[in-house]
N, C-alpha and C positions, 0 to 999 in steps of 0.2 A: 741474680738478685733483683735486677731491674724488672725482668719479666714477671717475677713473683709479685712485685709491688704493683705493677699495672694490670695484673691478672686477678687481683684480689676480688674484683667484682664477680668474676666467674666462680671463684671458690665460695664466695658468700651466697651466690645463687644456688649452688649445689647444697650448701649446708643449711641455709636459712630461708631460701625461697627467693623468687625474682623481685618481689616487692621490696624486700629488705635491701637488696643490692641496687635498687634503681638509681639512687643519687650517684653512687660511685661509678655506675655504668655510664651515666650522662657525662660525668667529668672525664672519663677515659675516652669517650667518643670525641669530645672537644679536643683532647690532647692528640688523638690520632689524626685529626684533621690538619695538624700543623707539622707533623714529623716526617711526612713523605712515605715512600714505599720502603718496606722493611721485610725481612724474612720472618717466617713463623717461629715463635719461641718453642723450645722443647716442651714447656708446660702445656701450651695450647695444643701442640701436636699430640701429646699424651692423652689429653682429654678427648680429642677428636678420634684418636685411634681406638678408643674404648667402644666405638659404635661399629658394628658389623653391617655396613651399608649393603653389601651384596646379599646378606641373609635377609635383611629387611625387604629389599627389592624382590628377591625370589619368593618370599612369602606372599607378597602382594600379587605377584604374577600368578602364583598358584591359585590364589583365591579367585581371581578373575577367570583363569582357565577352567576351573571346575564349574563355576557358575555358567560360563559360556557353553560348555559341553552340554549342559542341560537345557539352557534357554535359547540357544542359537536359532533353532527352527522358528521361534516366535519373535525374535528380536530384529527390528528393522534398522537398528543403529549400526553404522559401519565400524565395528570394533577392530582396532589394529592388532595384528598378531603379536603376542608377547607383551601386551600392554600391562602396566602395573597401575593400580588405582586404589583410592580409599573407599570406593564403592563401585558397584556394577551399573553402568549406564544402560537403560532399557527403553526402547522406543516401540510403541504399539498403537494401533488404531482401534483396539478393542473397546467398545463402549462400556463405561462403568468400571474399567479395570483399576483405575487409580483408587476409587472408593473401596473396592474389594481388597486391594493391597493394604490400604490404611486399616481396614477392619482386621487384617491379619498382623497388624503392628509393624508393617513395612513402610518406612517413611518415603514419601514421594512429594517433594516440594513442587509448587506450581507457580508459574509466572502469570500474574493477572494485572489488568489495568484497574486502577483504583485511586483512592484518595489517601491522605495520611491517616484517616480513621481505619483503613484496612491494614495498616502496619501493626501487627499484633504478635505477641510472643507465642510460639507454638509449644507443643508438648514433646517434640522429638529432640534427641541429642545430635548436635551438628559439630561439636568441637570437644575434644578430650585433651587434657593437659595434666602433667604431674607437677604439683606445687607443694614444696615442703613435704615430699614423700607421700603425698595424698593425691589420688586420682580425682580430678574435678571434671565433671561432665556438664557442659554448658548447653542449654536449650537455645535453639535459633528462632528465626521468625517463622510464622505460620505459612506465609507465602512471600515470594519475591514480588515487588510492586513496580509497575511503570506508572509514574505520577506525572501528569501534565501540569507544569507550572508556568503560567503565562504562555510563552511561545516555545518552551524548551522541554525536552524529556529529562525526567529525573528517575534514575533506576535505584531502587532500594533493596538491599539483600543483607544476608548475615555475614558469611565468610568472604573475605576481601578479594580472593582470587577471581570471583565472578566478575569483577570489574573489567577484566580483559575481554571477556565475551561481549559485554555490553558496549565497550569501546568499538570493537569491530562491527557490531550490529549497527551502531550509530554512524560509523564511517560509511558503511554500505548504503545507509539511508541518505547520505549527504548532509548530515547534521553538523559536521565540522570539516575543515580542510585538513587533509593528511599532511603531517609535518608541523602542525601548530604545537604549542607548548601544553604540557600537563602540569597542573598545579595540584600537589598532593599534600593535603592537610591531615596529619596523622601523628599519633604518639610514636610510631615506628617508621623507619625509612622504607621498609619493604623492598629493598633493592638487592636481595640475594640472587645468586645465579640459579636459574632453573636447571632441571635435569638435562634438558636439551632445548633447542630453539626450532625444532622441526614441526612447523605448522603452516598450512596453506591458508593464509588470511583471506583468500578469495572464496573459500569453501566454509560456510558457516557451520556445517556439520563437523568439519575437522577442527574448527575453532572451539566448538563445544567439547569435543574429545580432549583437546589439548588443555583447555581450562580446567577440566575435571579430573583428567588422568595424570597430568604432568605438573601443573602449577599448584602452589599452596599459598597460604595467606601472606607469605613474605617474599614471593618470587615472581610476581606478576607484572612488575614495571619494566624490568630489563628486556623482556621479549617485545614489549610495545616500542621500546627505543630501537631494538635490533631490527625490527621490521619497519622502521620509519613511520610508525603510526604517529609518534610525536618526535619532534626534533630535540627536545630537552625537557627536563622535569625540574620544577621548582618545589622544593620540599619545605613545608612549614611544620616544624615539630618543636619549636622553641620560641621564646620571647623575641629573639632576633628575627625569626621567620615571619612573625606577625607584623613586623615593621617594614617588610619588603613592599615595594610598589610594583604591582603586576600590570604589565602592559601587553597589548596585542591580543590576538585570538588565543583562547585556551579552553581546555576541558578541565572541569573541576572534579577532583576526587577527594571525598571526605570520609575519614574514619571517625565515627562518633567517640572512639576511645580517646580522642583529643580532650574530651571532657571527663575523663576518668580521674579518680582521686590523685593518681600519680602526677597529673598535669595541673593540679590546683595552684601551683606556683605562678601560673599565668592567669591573670584576672578573668573571671568568667565573662563579664560584660565585654571585655576587649575581644575575646575569642568570638563571641556571638556577633558583635558589630562587624568585625573583619570578615567573617565567613558570609554574613548577609550581603556585604558589598561584593564579594567574589561571586555569589550566587547570581546577582543582577547582571554581571558581566560575562558569565560563562556561557559557552555554546551548548554543552551537555554536562549533566551532573550525575556522578555515581556516588552512592553512599553505602558504606558498610556499617552494620550495627555491632559487629565484632563481639560475639558471645565470648565469655571468659575474661575479656579485657575491660568490659564495662557492664554494669548491671543493665539488663535489657529494658526494663520498664522506664528507668531513668533516661536511657539513650533515646527512647521513643519520645519522651517528654521534651528533651532538648531538640530533637529533630523537628517537632512541631513549632517550637519557638523560633527556629532558624527560618521557617517559612511563614512566620506570623500567623500560624494556624491556631484556631480556637482550642484551648486546652480546658476541658471540662473536669 
């Protein structure tokens, strides 16, 4: 009976959608923080057992295998045998190939150096989700952006797992000290376990593979802790979090869904003021626009306000 009471947020999510269950989910997370370690309830186990993880993984591996059989002679990317992925990573020096692929309606995101004026919503689907039994396809950013703000690098992208790649890239540049803290400002904690921790952080190509083949938008923080990129993570996802005093060297990771409607219970001006203060002190900044979780044009508007950028 107790398990059913505290699992009502899960049942409401299935029946009415995640937005409906948001408040009860936050209450349950607060309760879980005080009860200590416990075994999984039969109800939770039954829900998880409804997913055939092996079948999902096998289908993804088959997709990659078939594509690689065709494209291997042309692909310079070191693809791991048996890899499963949401997409097929392809590396080529062929001039004009990206434009040709785009003309064929094949999405190829590009990392460019630019300003906040270059942060634009693209036309391609980068995130799918089922909400209230309806498939929602969310468009991502046209490009990933490296934005130089004062003396620090700011990396801007859509899906949050890309943060892991840019943390390693920044570490290799010497932009921050290995073992400093990570400050994670987000509607979600993003501390789920990844499929594995097998990545060579000294090999940027392997980091790229791991980021895109293994990690997802909720599992990119624990690998950074496991490989001692950061010694600890400070999570700001509530009113309490915005009251924390952050000291010492840190990398700042922002998910713009902290400004979604679900988070309106925290005053907008408080969030903007606190994040601006963190931006001033951070060594490196990674920012996810998080399609599906927040309307992208609004996310870009907030982004510009955080950096006191002119909004026309």
